[in-house]
C-alpha positions as CSV (number, residue, x, y, z in Angstrom):
1,X,37.7,12.6,11.4
2,X,34.1,11.4,11.2
3,X,31.2,12.5,13.4
4,X,32.1,9.9,16.0
5,X,35.7,11.3,16.2
6,X,37.1,8.2,14.5
7,X,38.7,8.0,11.1
8,X,37.2,5.9,8.3
9,X,40.1,3.4,8.9
10,X,39.3,3.1,12.6
11,X,35.6,2.6,11.9
12,X,36.3,-0.1,9.4
13,X,38.1,-2.1,12.1
14,X,34.8,-3.3,13.7
15,X,32.9,-3.7,10.5
16,X,32.4,-7.2,9.1
17,X,33.6,-6.9,5.5
18,X,30.7,-7.7,3.2
19,X,31.9,-6.7,-0.2
20,X,28.4,-5.6,-1.4
21,X,27.8,-3.7,1.7
22,X,31.1,-1.9,1.5
23,X,30.5,-1.0,-2.1
24,X,27.0,0.3,-1.4
25,X,28.4,2.4,1.5
26,X,31.0,3.9,-0.7
27,X,28.5,4.7,-3.5
28,X,26.1,6.3,-1.0
29,X,28.8,8.6,0.3
30,X,30.2,9.4,-3.1
31,X,26.8,10.3,-4.5
32,X,26.4,13.0,-1.9
33,X,29.9,14.4,-2.5
34,X,29.6,14.4,-6.3
35,X,26.2,15.9,-6.2
36,X,27.4,18.8,-4.1
37,X,30.9,19.4,-5.6
38,X,30.8,17.9,-9.1
39,X,33.4,15.6,-10.5
40,X,36.2,18.1,-10.5
41,X,35.5,19.5,-7.0
42,X,34.9,16.1,-5.2
43,X,37.8,14.8,-3.1
44,X,38.3,11.1,-2.3
45,X,39.4,12.1,1.2
46,X,36.0,13.6,1.9
47,X,34.2,10.6,0.5
48,X,36.3,8.3,2.8
49,X,35.4,10.4,5.8
50,X,31.7,9.8,5.1
51,X,32.1,6.0,4.7
52,X,32.7,3.2,7.1
53,X,35.8,2.2,5.2
54,X,39.0,3.8,4.1
55,X,40.5,5.7,1.2
56,X,42.6,2.7,0.3
57,X,39.5,0.5,0.0
58,X,37.8,3.0,-2.2
59,X,40.6,2.8,-4.6
60,X,40.6,-1.0,-4.3
61,X,36.9,-1.1,-5.4
62,X,36.9,1.7,-7.9
63,X,40.5,2.3,-9.0
64,X,40.2,6.1,-9.4
65,X,37.8,9.0,-8.9
66,X,36.4,9.0,-12.5
67,X,35.5,5.3,-12.2
68,X,33.8,5.9,-8.9
69,X,31.9,8.8,-10.5
70,X,30.7,6.6,-13.3
71,X,29.6,3.9,-10.8
72,X,27.6,6.5,-8.9
73,X,25.8,7.6,-12.1
74,X,25.0,4.0,-13.0
75,X,23.7,3.3,-9.5
76,X,21.5,6.4,-9.5
77,X,19.8,5.4,-12.7
78,X,19.5,1.7,-11.7
79,X,17.7,2.7,-8.5
80,X,15.3,5.0,-10.3
81,X,14.4,2.4,-12.9
82,X,14.0,-0.2,-10.2
83,X,11.4,2.0,-8.5
84,X,9.8,2.6,-11.8
85,X,9.5,-1.1,-12.5
86,X,7.8,-1.6,-9.1
87,X,4.9,0.5,-10.3
88,X,3.8,-2.4,-12.4
89,X,2.3,0.0,-15.0
90,X,1.6,-2.8,-17.5
91,X,-1.4,-3.8,-15.4
92,X,-2.9,-0.3,-15.4
93,X,-5.3,1.3,-17.8
94,X,-3.2,3.4,-20.2
95,X,-4.6,6.7,-19.0
96,X,-4.0,5.8,-15.4
97,X,-0.5,4.4,-16.3
98,X,0.6,7.5,-18.1
99,X,-0.5,9.7,-15.2
100,X,1.1,7.4,-12.7
101,X,4.5,7.5,-14.6
102,X,4.4,11.3,-14.9
103,X,3.6,11.9,-11.3
104,X,6.0,9.2,-10.1
105,X,8.9,10.9,-12.0
106,X,7.9,14.3,-10.5
107,X,7.9,12.9,-7.0
108,X,11.1,10.9,-7.5
109,X,13.0,13.9,-8.7
110,X,11.8,16.3,-6.0
111,X,12.7,13.9,-3.2
112,X,15.9,12.7,-4.8
113,X,17.6,16.0,-5.6
114,X,21.0,14.4,-5.7
115,X,19.9,12.5,-8.8
116,X,18.9,15.7,-10.6
117,X,22.2,17.4,-9.6
118,X,24.2,14.4,-11.0
119,X,22.3,14.7,-14.3
120,X,23.1,18.5,-14.4
121,X,26.7,17.8,-13.7
122,X,26.9,15.2,-16.4
123,X,25.4,17.6,-18.8
124,X,28.2,20.1,-18.0
125,X,30.5,17.3,-19.0
126,X,28.5,16.9,-22.3
127,X,27.5,13.3,-21.3
128,X,31.1,12.2,-21.6
129,X,31.1,9.7,-18.7
130,X,27.5,8.4,-19.2
131,X,28.3,7.4,-22.8
132,X,30.9,5.0,-21.4
133,X,28.3,3.2,-19.3
134,X,26.5,0.6,-21.4
135,X,23.9,-0.3,-18.7
136,X,22.5,3.3,-18.6
137,X,21.7,3.2,-22.2
138,X,20.0,-0.2,-21.7
139,X,18.0,1.0,-18.7
140,X,16.8,4.1,-20.4
141,X,15.8,2.1,-23.5
142,X,13.7,-0.1,-21.3
143,X,12.0,3.0,-19.8
144,X,11.2,4.2,-23.3
145,X,9.9,0.8,-24.2
146,X,7.6,0.9,-21.2
147,X,6.3,4.3,-22.2
148,X,5.8,3.1,-25.7
149,X,3.7,0.2,-24.5
150,X,1.5,2.6,-22.5
151,X,1.1,5.0,-25.4
152,X,0.3,2.3,-28.0
153,X,-2.3,0.7,-25.7
154,X,-3.9,4.2,-25.4
155,X,-3.8,4.6,-29.2
156,X,-5.4,1.2,-29.8
157,X,-8.2,2.1,-27.3
158,X,-8.9,5.3,-29.3
159,X,-7.8,7.5,-26.4
160,X,-4.4,8.8,-27.4
161,X,-3.8,10.7,-30.6
162,X,-1.4,9.2,-33.2
163,X,1.8,10.8,-34.3
164,X,3.5,11.1,-30.9
165,X,6.5,9.1,-29.8
166,X,7.4,7.7,-26.4
167,X,10.6,9.7,-26.5
168,X,8.7,13.0,-26.9
169,X,6.5,12.1,-23.9
170,X,9.5,11.2,-21.9
171,X,11.1,14.6,-22.7
172,X,8.0,16.4,-21.5
173,X,7.8,14.4,-18.3
174,X,11.5,14.9,-17.5
175,X,11.5,18.6,-18.5
176,X,9.0,19.6,-15.8
177,X,10.4,17.2,-13.2
178,X,14.0,18.3,-13.6
179,X,13.1,22.0,-13.8
180,X,11.2,21.8,-10.5
181,X,14.5,20.9,-8.8
182,X,17.2,22.5,-10.9
183,X,15.7,26.0,-10.9
184,X,14.2,26.1,-7.5
185,X,16.7,28.5,-6.0
186,X,16.4,31.1,-8.7
187,X,12.6,30.6,-9.1
188,X,12.1,31.1,-5.3
189,X,14.4,34.1,-5.2
190,X,12.3,35.8,-7.9
191,X,8.8,34.6,-7.2
192,X,8.8,33.4,-3.6
193,X,8.5,29.9,-2.0
194,X,4.8,29.2,-2.2
195,X,5.0,26.8,-5.1
196,X,7.6,24.8,-3.2
197,X,5.5,24.2,-0.1
198,X,4.1,20.7,0.3
199,X,0.7,21.8,-0.9
200,X,2.2,23.7,-3.9
201,X,4.3,20.6,-4.9
202,X,1.3,18.3,-4.7
203,X,-0.6,20.7,-6.9
204,X,2.2,20.8,-9.4
205,X,2.6,17.0,-9.3
206,X,-1.1,16.6,-10.3
207,X,-0.7,19.3,-13.0
208,X,2.2,17.5,-14.5
209,X,0.0,14.5,-14.9
210,X,-2.7,16.6,-16.4
211,X,-0.3,18.2,-18.8
212,X,1.1,14.9,-20.1
213,X,-2.4,13.5,-20.6
214,X,-3.4,16.8,-22.3
215,X,-0.5,16.2,-24.8
216,X,-1.4,12.6,-25.3
217,X,-5.1,12.4,-25.4
218,X,-7.3,13.0,-28.5
219,X,-8.9,16.4,-28.8
220,X,-12.3,16.5,-27.0
221,X,-11.5,13.6,-24.7
222,X,-11.2,14.1,-21.0
223,X,-8.7,12.0,-18.9
224,X,-11.2,12.2,-16.0
225,X,-14.4,11.2,-17.7
226,X,-13.6,9.1,-20.7
227,X,-11.8,6.1,-19.2
228,X,-13.7,3.2,-20.7
229,X,-15.3,0.9,-18.2
230,X,-17.5,-2.2,-18.6
231,X,-21.0,-0.8,-19.3
232,X,-22.6,-2.7,-16.5
233,X,-20.2,-1.3,-14.0
234,X,-20.2,2.3,-15.2
235,X,-22.1,3.7,-12.2
236,X,-21.5,6.9,-10.2
237,X,-19.8,6.8,-6.9
238,X,-22.2,7.7,-4.1
239,X,-21.8,11.5,-3.8
240,X,-21.7,11.3,0.0
241,X,-18.4,9.5,-0.3
242,X,-16.8,12.6,-1.7
243,X,-17.7,14.5,1.4
244,X,-15.7,12.0,3.4
245,X,-12.8,11.9,0.9
246,X,-12.4,15.7,1.2
247,X,-11.8,15.4,4.9
248,X,-9.8,12.2,4.7
249,X,-7.4,13.4,2.0
250,X,-6.8,16.7,3.7
251,X,-5.8,14.9,6.9
252,X,-3.4,12.6,5.1
253,X,-1.9,15.5,3.1
254,X,-0.1,16.7,6.2
255,X,2.1,13.5,6.2
256,X,5.4,14.1,4.5
257,X,6.3,12.0,1.5
258,X,9.5,10.8,3.3
259,X,7.4,9.2,6.1
260,X,8.3,5.6,7.0
261,X,5.9,2.8,7.6
262,X,6.1,3.6,11.3
263,X,5.3,7.2,10.6
264,X,2.3,6.3,8.6
265,X,1.0,4.1,11.4
266,X,1.2,6.9,13.9
267,X,-0.5,9.3,11.5
268,X,-3.2,6.8,10.8
269,X,-3.8,6.3,14.5
270,X,-4.1,10.1,15.0
271,X,-6.5,10.5,12.1
272,X,-8.7,7.6,13.2
273,X,-8.9,9.0,16.7
274,X,-9.7,12.5,15.4
275,X,-12.5,11.1,13.2
276,X,-13.8,8.6,15.7
277,X,-17.6,8.6,16.2
278,X,-19.1,8.5,19.7
279,X,-18.9,5.0,21.3
280,X,-22.3,3.5,21.9
281,X,-22.9,3.9,25.6
282,X,-23.9,0.2,26.2
283,X,-20.5,-1.1,25.0
284,X,-17.6,-1.7,27.3
285,X,-14.2,-1.2,25.6
286,X,-11.5,-1.2,28.4
287,X,-10.7,-4.9,28.5
288,X,-7.5,-6.1,26.9
289,X,-5.6,-9.4,26.8
290,X,-2.2,-10.6,25.5
291,X,-2.0,-14.0,23.9
292,X,1.1,-16.0,23.2
293,X,1.5,-17.3,19.7
294,X,4.1,-18.7,17.3
295,X,4.1,-15.3,15.7
296,X,4.9,-13.5,19.0
297,X,2.6,-12.1,21.7
298,X,-0.5,-10.4,20.4
299,X,-2.9,-7.9,22.0
300,X,-6.6,-8.0,21.7
301,X,-9.1,-5.4,22.7
302,X,-12.6,-6.6,23.9
303,X,-15.7,-4.7,22.8
304,X,-18.5,-6.2,25.0
305,X,-22.1,-5.3,25.3
306,X,-23.0,-4.3,28.9
307,X,-25.9,-6.7,29.1
308,X,-23.6,-9.5,30.3
309,X,-24.4,-13.2,30.1
310,X,-22.9,-15.6,27.6
311,X,-22.7,-13.7,24.4
312,X,-21.9,-14.5,20.8
313,X,-18.5,-13.3,19.7
314,X,-16.8,-12.0,16.5
315,X,-13.0,-12.2,16.1
316,X,-12.3,-9.1,14.1
317,X,-9.1,-8.1,12.1
318,X,-8.7,-4.5,10.9
319,X,-7.6,-3.5,7.4
320,X,-4.5,-1.5,6.5
321,X,-2.6,-3.4,3.8
322,X,-1.0,-5.6,6.5
323,X,1.1,-2.6,7.4
324,X,-1.0,-0.2,9.5
325,X,-4.1,-0.1,11.6
326,X,-5.1,-1.4,15.0
327,X,-8.2,-2.2,17.1
328,X,-8.3,1.6,17.8
329,X,-8.3,2.7,14.2
330,X,-11.4,0.4,13.5
331,X,-13.2,1.2,16.7
332,X,-16.3,2.6,15.0
333,X,-16.9,-0.8,13.3
334,X,-16.3,-3.1,16.2
335,X,-18.1,-1.0,18.8
336,X,-21.3,-0.8,16.6
337,X,-21.4,-4.5,15.9
338,X,-21.1,-5.1,19.6
339,X,-23.9,-2.6,20.4
340,X,-26.3,-3.6,17.7
341,X,-26.0,-7.3,18.2
342,X,-25.6,-7.3,22.0
343,X,-22.4,-9.3,21.6
344,X,-18.7,-9.4,22.2
345,X,-16.1,-8.4,19.5
346,X,-12.5,-9.5,20.0
347,X,-10.4,-7.0,18.0
348,X,-6.9,-8.3,17.1
349,X,-3.8,-6.1,17.1
350,X,-1.9,-8.4,14.8
351,X,1.8,-7.9,13.9
352,X,2.4,-5.6,10.9
353,X,4.7,-5.7,7.9
354,X,7.4,-4.8,6.8
355,X,8.9,-5.5,10.2
356,X,6.8,-8.6,10.7
357,X,5.9,-10.2,7.3
358,X,3.9,-13.4,6.8
359,X,3.3,-15.6,8.7
360,X,3.5,-13.5,11.9
361,X,0.1,-11.9,11.7
362,X,-1.6,-15.1,10.4
363,X,-0.1,-17.1,13.3
364,X,-1.3,-14.6,15.8
365,X,-4.8,-14.5,14.5
366,X,-4.9,-18.3,14.5
367,X,-3.7,-18.3,18.2
368,X,-6.5,-15.8,19.1
369,X,-9.1,-18.1,17.5
370,X,-7.8,-21.1,19.6
371,X,-7.6,-18.9,22.7
372,X,-11.2,-17.6,22.3
373,X,-12.5,-21.2,22.2
374,X,-10.4,-22.3,25.2
375,X,-11.2,-19.3,27.3
376,X,-14.8,-18.8,26.2
377,X,-16.2,-19.2,29.7
378,X,-13.8,-16.7,31.3
379,X,-14.5,-14.3,28.5
380,X,-18.3,-14.6,28.9
381,X,-18.8,-15.9,25.3
382,X,-20.5,-18.9,23.9
383,X,-17.9,-21.1,22.1
384,X,-20.6,-22.4,19.7
385,X,-21.4,-18.9,18.5
386,X,-17.9,-17.5,17.6
387,X,-17.5,-16.0,14.1
388,X,-14.5,-14.5,12.4
389,X,-14.3,-11.4,10.2
390,X,-12.4,-8.4,9.0
391,X,-12.0,-5.8,6.3
392,X,-9.5,-5.6,3.5
393,X,-6.2,-7.1,4.7
394,X,-8.1,-8.1,7.8
395,X,-10.7,-9.9,5.6
396,X,-7.8,-11.8,4.0
397,X,-6.6,-12.9,7.4
398,X,-10.1,-13.9,8.5
399,X,-10.7,-16.0,5.4
400,X,-7.2,-17.6,5.7
401,X,-7.7,-18.5,9.4
402,X,-11.2,-19.8,8.7
403,X,-9.7,-22.4,6.3
404,X,-7.2,-23.5,9.0
405,X,-9.8,-23.5,11.7
406,X,-11.9,-25.9,9.5
407,X,-8.9,-28.2,9.0
408,X,-8.1,-28.2,12.7
409,X,-11.7,-28.7,13.9
410,X,-12.0,-25.2,15.5
411,X,-15.7,-24.4,15.1
412,X,-16.6,-21.1,13.5
413,X,-20.2,-20.0,13.2
414,X,-19.7,-17.6,10.3
415,X,-17.3,-15.4,8.3
416,X,-17.8,-11.7,7.8
417,X,-15.5,-10.7,4.9
418,X,-15.6,-7.0,4.1
419,X,-13.9,-5.9,0.8
420,X,-11.4,-8.7,1.3
421,X,-8.2,-9.4,-0.6
422,X,-8.6,-13.2,-1.5
423,X,-5.9,-13.5,-4.1
424,X,-3.4,-11.3,-5.9
425,X,-4.5,-11.6,-9.6
426,X,-4.3,-8.0,-10.8
427,X,-5.5,-8.9,-14.3
428,X,-9.2,-8.9,-13.0
429,X,-11.4,-6.2,-14.6
430,X,-11.9,-4.4,-11.3
431,X,-8.2,-3.6,-11.1
432,X,-8.4,-1.8,-14.4
433,X,-11.7,-0.1,-13.9
434,X,-10.8,1.2,-10.4
435,X,-7.0,1.6,-10.8
436,X,-7.2,5.1,-9.3
437,X,-9.3,4.1,-6.3
438,X,-10.5,6.2,-4.6
439,X,-8.7,5.4,-1.3
440,X,-7.0,2.3,-2.8
441,X,-4.9,2.6,-5.9
442,X,-3.5,-0.3,-8.0
443,X,-0.1,1.3,-8.5
444,X,2.3,0.2,-5.8
445,X,0.2,-2.9,-4.9
446,X,2.9,-5.3,-6.0
447,X,5.4,-3.5,-3.8
448,X,3.0,-3.5,-0.8
449,X,2.2,-7.2,-1.3
450,X,5.9,-8.0,-1.4
451,X,6.4,-6.4,2.0
452,X,3.8,-8.9,3.4
453,X,5.3,-11.9,1.4
454,X,8.3,-11.4,-0.8
455,X,8.0,-14.9,-2.4
456,X,5.7,-14.3,-5.4
457,X,5.1,-18.0,-5.9
458,X,4.0,-18.4,-2.3
459,X,1.9,-15.2,-2.4
460,X,-0.2,-16.7,-5.2
461,X,-0.4,-20.3,-4.1
462,X,-0.4,-20.5,-0.3
463,X,-4.0,-20.5,0.9
464,X,-2.8,-18.9,4.2
465,X,-2.0,-15.9,2.1
466,X,-4.4,-16.3,-0.9
467,X,-7.5,-18.1,0.4
468,X,-8.8,-18.5,-3.1
469,X,-5.9,-20.9,-3.8
470,X,-7.1,-23.5,-1.3
471,X,-7.7,-27.0,-2.8
472,X,-11.2,-27.0,-1.5
473,X,-13.5,-24.5,0.2
474,X,-16.0,-27.1,1.2
475,X,-16.9,-27.3,4.9
476,X,-16.3,-23.6,5.6
477,X,-18.8,-21.7,7.8
478,X,-21.5,-19.5,6.2
479,X,-20.1,-16.3,4.7
480,X,-21.1,-12.7,4.1
481,X,-18.9,-11.2,1.5
482,X,-19.3,-7.4,1.2
483,X,-17.5,-5.9,-1.9
484,X,-17.6,-2.4,-3.3
485,X,-18.4,-1.5,-6.9
486,X,-15.6,1.0,-7.2
487,X,-12.9,-1.1,-5.5
488,X,-9.9,-2.7,-7.2
489,X,-10.4,-5.7,-4.9
490,X,-14.1,-6.2,-5.9
491,X,-13.5,-9.1,-8.3
492,X,-11.2,-10.9,-5.9
493,X,-14.0,-10.9,-3.2
494,X,-16.6,-12.0,-5.8
495,X,-14.3,-14.8,-7.0
496,X,-13.9,-16.1,-3.4
497,X,-17.7,-15.9,-2.8
498,X,-18.3,-17.9,-6.0
499,X,-15.7,-20.5,-5.0
500,X,-17.4,-21.0,-1.7
501,X,-20.8,-21.2,-3.3
502,X,-19.6,-23.8,-5.7
503,X,-18.3,-25.8,-2.7
504,X,-21.7,-25.8,-1.0
505,X,-21.0,-23.0,1.5
506,X,-24.0,-20.7,2.2
507,X,-22.9,-17.3,0.9
508,X,-24.5,-13.8,1.0
509,X,-22.9,-11.2,-1.4
510,X,-23.4,-7.5,-0.9
511,X,-22.3,-5.7,-4.2
512,X,-21.7,-2.3,-2.6
513,X,-23.2,-0.3,-5.5
514,X,-21.8,3.2,-5.6
515,X,-19.3,2.5,-2.8
516,X,-15.5,2.4,-2.6
517,X,-12.9,0.4,-0.8
518,X,-12.9,1.3,2.9
519,X,-16.4,2.8,2.8
520,X,-17.2,1.8,6.4
521,X,-14.8,4.6,7.5
522,X,-17.2,7.1,5.8
523,X,-20.2,6.4,8.1
524,X,-20.3,9.9,9.5
525,X,-20.7,11.4,6.0
526,X,-22.4,8.6,4.0
527,X,-25.6,7.1,5.5
528,X,-25.4,4.3,3.0
529,X,-22.2,3.1,4.6
530,X,-23.9,2.8,8.0
531,X,-26.8,0.9,6.4
532,X,-24.4,-1.6,4.9
533,X,-22.8,-2.2,8.3
534,X,-26.2,-2.7,10.0
535,X,-27.0,-5.3,7.3
536,X,-23.7,-7.1,8.0
537,X,-24.5,-7.0,11.8
538,X,-28.0,-8.3,11.1
539,X,-26.7,-11.2,9.0
540,X,-24.1,-12.0,11.7
541,X,-26.8,-12.0,14.4
542,X,-29.1,-14.3,12.5
543,X,-26.3,-16.6,11.4
544,X,-24.5,-17.2,14.7
545,X,-27.8,-17.4,16.7
546,X,-29.7,-19.7,14.3
547,X,-29.5,-22.6,16.8
548,X,-29.7,-20.6,20.0
549,X,-31.0,-17.1,20.9
550,X,-29.4,-15.0,23.5
């Protein structure tokens, strides 16, 4: 009987028979049983009890236990290689790519212990069953080819020593990653569990990356200090940023690696509230509105200066990779703009991926822009002095909606685009130079972007997603584009600023020397970050009020 008290046959009765779903369900259950009991100890009856189908259907799909075991092995390797491919390592600097691959393998194995157990079981069988599965050989050959590409690029750049092979590097990576799981019980019994705590595992993960780079790099070269960068960009990160990163990274380290997107959002909200600066006393923050849109109802929080009267307004979208964040996580930014400019900021709590991919958030922001103009008198704002802005993913949404507002005749007084993502071309130099962040890493960007828009062609050509792809940028409102020197998105923002300039749009560019993606979050620790925000606010005040002073 299953946990519900029903047999697999009874459960199957109400399940619409989707062959792929049935097969996946069987493989999932069989993987757990084989990993725990091995091939000889596993029983089809137990596998059937864990599925939503029947013993008869298991035999229908897989004919016998041995065939099912081979299918489980094939599926386990396929899933791992699929995750590996999503890293998009070919876009990374070879040093960053080799570290990312080593640390990914360590993380994958420690969280997917069943995979390691299956590998151990197959070794007991001398690889007999794996040798019959042609696809596994092909998948692992592609993994070696990927590693060979990384290694050869490093050799050509004069970073990696000659005479190694991709197979040798793969062995070293796998050795540490498998041992971490396979010998945990005996290691813990003898030496204790400290090394297997979350902190201990994170340290080991980093050390595995260090170890592999130590094997690969030429004597005398350092993986941390000798990554070549364009000479004109090779500047130090503002040291105050590191004070912020110590606090920030420590708070995020408490989140478990198994956390879902929803878990990350909750954690982000908690961190942001914990690190929030005092709200300026002359800013009112309690007012909220809900606006209907084609993307669903959307909440906005109003940050309004207490001086009253008809105020200029900024519609602001928070960052967070389209997957996390809220008006509350970006409170410090919006409250200060409202205070310094004696204005109103409308902070938009747009819908988040992966539950709500494009176009939900975009449609909601567009609806807010229309609503702000229609309800300007009720909101106490001047409809001729409404600007739009945001940071990171929020900057992307601001730029995209500014294009649509231009086409629909919705007046916008300015655009404040803070380290925005304006296209998805990861071949730009800033992606290589700043592959490891800080705060924003290139590895995994492709997977994150796919959660916002899974259609790669649309992702790169639809100006509602990639504003740089618009046929023309003429007629857009004046723009302030703030990038950061040490940000993968730097060149995307610069390219958008250049496109607008070429179309005759007044553009101010702030290069953000010494700063990183997300630097406005570091205002408590980095005075330069607050200076940059004050300059943005001053530009905004001057731009929206050029025809009328409050």
